[in-house]
C-alpha positions as CSV (number, residue, x, y, z in Angstrom):
1,M,95.8,72.7,30.2
2,K,93.0,74.7,31.9
3,M,90.5,72.5,30.2
4,A,92.3,69.4,31.6
5,I,92.3,70.8,35.1
6,F,88.7,71.8,34.9
7,G,87.8,68.3,33.8
8,M,89.7,66.8,36.7
9,E,87.9,69.1,39.2
10,A,84.5,68.1,37.7
11,T,85.5,64.4,38.1
12,M,86.6,64.9,41.7
13,R,83.3,66.7,42.5
14,K,81.4,63.7,41.1
15,L,83.4,61.3,43.2
16,I,82.9,63.4,46.3
17,R,79.1,63.6,45.7
18,S,79.1,59.8,45.1
19,S,81.1,59.1,48.3
20,L,78.7,61.3,50.4
21,A,75.7,59.5,48.9
22,V,77.2,56.1,50.0
23,I,78.0,57.4,53.5
24,T,74.5,58.8,53.8
25,I,72.9,55.5,52.8
26,L,75.1,53.6,55.2
27,A,74.2,55.9,58.0
28,L,70.5,55.5,57.4
29,T,70.5,51.8,56.9
30,S,72.7,51.1,59.9
31,C,69.9,52.4,62.2
32,G,66.8,50.8,60.7
33,G,65.2,48.0,58.8
34,G,65.6,44.3,58.9
35,G,65.0,41.8,61.7
36,G,66.7,41.1,65.0
37,S,69.9,39.1,65.2
38,S,67.8,35.9,65.3
39,G,65.8,36.9,62.2
40,D,62.6,37.1,64.1
41,P,60.7,40.4,64.7
42,I,60.6,39.7,68.5
43,T,62.3,37.1,70.6
44,I,62.2,36.4,74.4
45,S,65.6,35.7,75.9
46,R,65.6,32.0,76.9
47,Q,66.8,30.4,80.1
48,D,67.5,26.7,80.1
49,P,65.6,25.4,82.0
50,F,63.0,28.2,82.5
51,V,62.1,27.1,86.0
52,T,61.9,29.1,89.2
53,D,60.5,28.9,92.7
54,Q,59.9,32.7,92.9
55,Y,56.6,34.5,92.6
56,N,57.7,36.5,89.5
57,V,60.3,36.4,86.8
58,V,62.1,39.2,84.9
59,L,61.5,38.9,81.2
60,R,63.6,40.5,78.6
61,G,64.3,40.2,74.9
62,K,65.1,41.7,71.5
63,S,63.0,43.1,68.7
64,F,63.7,44.3,65.2
65,V,64.6,47.9,64.2
66,P,61.9,49.4,62.0
67,A,63.0,51.1,58.8
68,D,61.4,54.4,59.8
69,S,63.3,54.7,63.1
70,F,66.3,57.0,63.4
71,C,69.1,57.7,65.8
72,Y,70.2,61.0,67.3
73,I,73.1,61.9,69.6
74,N,72.6,63.7,72.9
75,Q,75.7,64.4,74.9
76,T,77.7,61.7,73.1
77,I,75.0,59.1,73.8
78,S,73.1,57.7,70.8
79,F,69.3,57.4,71.3
80,R,66.6,55.9,69.0
81,A,63.4,57.5,68.0
82,F,60.4,55.8,66.3
83,A,58.4,57.5,63.7
84,G,55.3,55.4,64.3
85,E,53.9,53.1,67.0
86,Y,56.4,50.7,68.6
87,S,55.3,48.9,71.8
88,V,55.9,45.6,73.5
89,V,53.3,44.1,75.9
90,W,53.3,40.9,77.8
91,E,50.5,38.5,79.0
92,N,50.5,35.4,81.3
93,L,47.6,33.2,80.5
94,A,48.0,31.2,83.7
95,N,46.8,34.0,85.9
96,S,45.4,36.5,83.3
97,S,48.1,39.1,84.2
98,S,49.4,41.5,81.6
99,G,51.5,44.7,81.3
100,I,53.8,46.9,79.2
101,A,57.5,46.2,78.7
102,H,60.1,48.9,78.9
103,V,61.7,49.5,75.5
104,S,65.3,50.7,75.6
105,P,65.9,54.1,74.1
106,F,69.5,53.4,73.2
107,C,70.5,53.0,69.5
108,E,71.6,49.4,69.2
109,Q,71.7,46.7,66.5
110,D,68.4,45.3,67.9
111,V,65.9,47.0,70.1
112,S,66.1,45.7,73.7
113,W,63.0,45.5,76.0
114,E,62.5,44.3,79.5
115,V,59.7,43.8,82.1
116,L,61.3,45.7,84.9
117,Q,58.8,45.0,87.6
118,G,58.7,41.2,86.8
119,I,55.9,39.0,85.6
120,P,53.7,37.4,88.4
121,L,53.6,33.6,88.1
122,A,51.1,30.9,89.1
123,L,52.2,27.5,90.4
124,G,52.9,25.1,87.6
125,E,53.3,26.1,83.9
126,N,52.9,29.7,82.8
127,Q,52.5,30.5,79.1
128,V,54.0,34.0,78.8
129,T,53.6,35.9,75.5
130,A,55.4,39.0,74.4
131,T,53.7,41.0,71.6
132,L,55.4,43.6,69.5
133,T,53.1,46.1,67.7
134,T,54.2,48.6,65.1
135,D,52.5,50.6,62.3
136,T,53.3,47.7,59.9
137,G,52.1,44.7,61.9
138,T,52.0,42.6,65.1
139,W,54.4,39.8,66.1
140,Q,54.6,37.4,69.1
141,D,56.9,35.1,70.9
142,T,55.9,32.7,73.7
143,V,57.8,30.8,76.4
144,I,56.7,28.4,79.1
145,V,57.9,29.4,82.6
146,T,57.4,26.7,85.4
147,R,57.0,27.9,88.9
148,L,57.8,25.3,91.6
149,V,56.8,25.3,95.2
150,D,59.3,27.3,97.2
151,V,60.6,25.4,100.3
152,I,63.8,27.3,100.8
153,P,63.8,29.9,103.6
154,P,65.1,33.4,103.0
155,K,68.5,34.5,104.3
156,I,70.3,37.8,104.6
157,L,73.1,38.3,102.1
158,G,74.3,41.7,103.4
159,V,73.6,44.6,105.8
160,F,74.4,48.3,106.1
161,P,76.0,49.5,108.3
162,E,78.2,46.4,108.5
163,G,78.6,44.7,111.8
164,L,81.2,46.4,114.1
165,S,81.5,49.4,111.8
166,T,82.0,52.9,113.1
167,G,81.4,56.4,111.9
168,T,77.8,56.0,110.7
169,Y,75.7,59.0,111.8
170,N,72.0,59.6,111.2
171,G,72.0,57.1,108.5
172,F,69.6,54.4,107.5
173,I,69.8,50.7,108.1
174,S,69.4,48.3,105.1
175,M,69.4,44.6,104.5
176,T,69.6,42.5,101.3
177,F,67.7,39.2,101.3
178,S,68.2,36.2,99.0
179,E,64.6,36.5,97.8
180,Q,61.4,38.6,98.1
181,I,60.2,38.6,101.7
182,D,56.9,39.4,103.5
183,L,57.4,42.9,104.8
184,D,55.0,42.5,107.7
185,S,57.0,39.6,109.0
186,L,60.1,41.8,108.8
187,W,58.9,45.0,110.4
188,N,57.0,43.2,113.1
189,N,60.2,41.4,114.1
190,F,62.8,44.2,113.5
191,S,64.3,46.2,116.3
192,L,67.0,48.9,116.6
193,Q,68.2,49.5,120.1
194,N,70.6,51.8,122.0
195,S,73.1,49.4,123.5
196,V,73.5,51.6,126.7
197,T,70.0,52.9,127.5
198,K,68.2,49.8,125.9
199,E,65.8,52.3,124.3
200,L,64.2,51.2,121.1
201,V,64.5,53.5,118.1
202,S,61.4,54.3,116.1
203,G,61.4,55.0,112.4
204,D,60.0,54.1,108.9
205,G,60.5,50.9,107.0
206,S,60.6,50.9,103.2
207,L,58.5,48.8,100.8
208,N,61.3,47.1,99.0
209,T,60.8,43.3,99.3
210,V,64.4,42.3,98.5
211,S,66.5,45.2,99.9
212,P,64.4,46.9,102.6
213,S,65.7,49.8,104.6
214,F,64.8,51.4,107.9
215,Q,65.1,55.2,108.4
216,P,65.4,56.2,112.1
217,N,63.1,59.0,113.1
218,P,64.5,61.0,114.8
219,G,68.0,60.4,113.7
220,L,70.6,58.4,115.7
221,D,72.7,59.9,118.5
222,A,76.3,60.7,117.8
223,N,79.1,58.4,119.1
224,T,76.6,55.7,120.2
225,T,76.5,52.0,119.7
226,Y,73.3,50.4,118.4
227,I,72.1,46.8,118.1
228,V,70.0,45.6,115.2
229,H,67.9,42.5,115.7
230,I,65.9,40.6,113.1
231,D,63.9,37.4,113.6
232,G,61.0,35.4,112.1
233,V,61.2,36.9,108.6
234,Q,59.2,34.9,106.0
235,D,59.4,34.8,102.2
236,L,56.3,35.1,100.1
237,S,55.7,31.3,100.4
238,G,55.7,31.4,104.2
239,N,59.2,29.9,104.7
240,V,60.7,31.3,107.9
241,M,64.3,32.5,108.2
242,N,66.3,29.7,109.9
243,E,67.8,31.8,112.7
244,P,67.8,35.3,114.1
245,V,70.3,37.8,112.8
246,E,71.9,40.5,115.0
247,W,74.7,43.0,114.4
248,V,76.2,46.0,116.2
249,F,77.5,49.3,114.8
250,T,78.6,52.7,116.3
251,T,77.8,56.1,115.0
252,G,80.3,58.9,114.5
253,F,80.6,62.4,115.9
């Protein structure tokens, strides 16, 4: 009877070791090896049609997970680490521009990458190539991006503080435009005025070309109404905003 029990225990230990081996293999292979979901080592996400009237375009895509990469968990978030070289760079032959893409650190089925700052475009066709380089090789994918002449003027999509709002004190003023704008045309035609004294408020303008902000210096007076006026703003193609924009808000105590 003891021999039978001992035999069963030995069999169970073998089964447990076998199960652990399978789990270990699955855990390792789930994080590495193979190509992307498309089967290609690197792919650029397509837009149909790939046409824009903007000066730059955000490029993103997927690339394969190398077999020597591994995942680790930090505060419940799974991150990926590469044992060797793993980089994605881009190049636009139309204007000889190039740069490095941001590779996502998160552990996913495919590796995600993105050109966060956008790729500058020339008028007409732009042949844009993304190149993946690892310890085992180099792969490329190419798309054609067509930039058209921009004839549409910019417009304001939103402002802060909102018109007729109350309770904002010593805060900044911000605007969101429909496209990138020429900052000189904005700050040369921007005014923030005390509605009672008519005194203009000085301050500092940001360098964001889509969502610029203005920081009053010194800060705004309490319980005071201010008028924001914007006129003559141009986009990067020289198209001028159709009409002036003005709104009023009141600070708090």
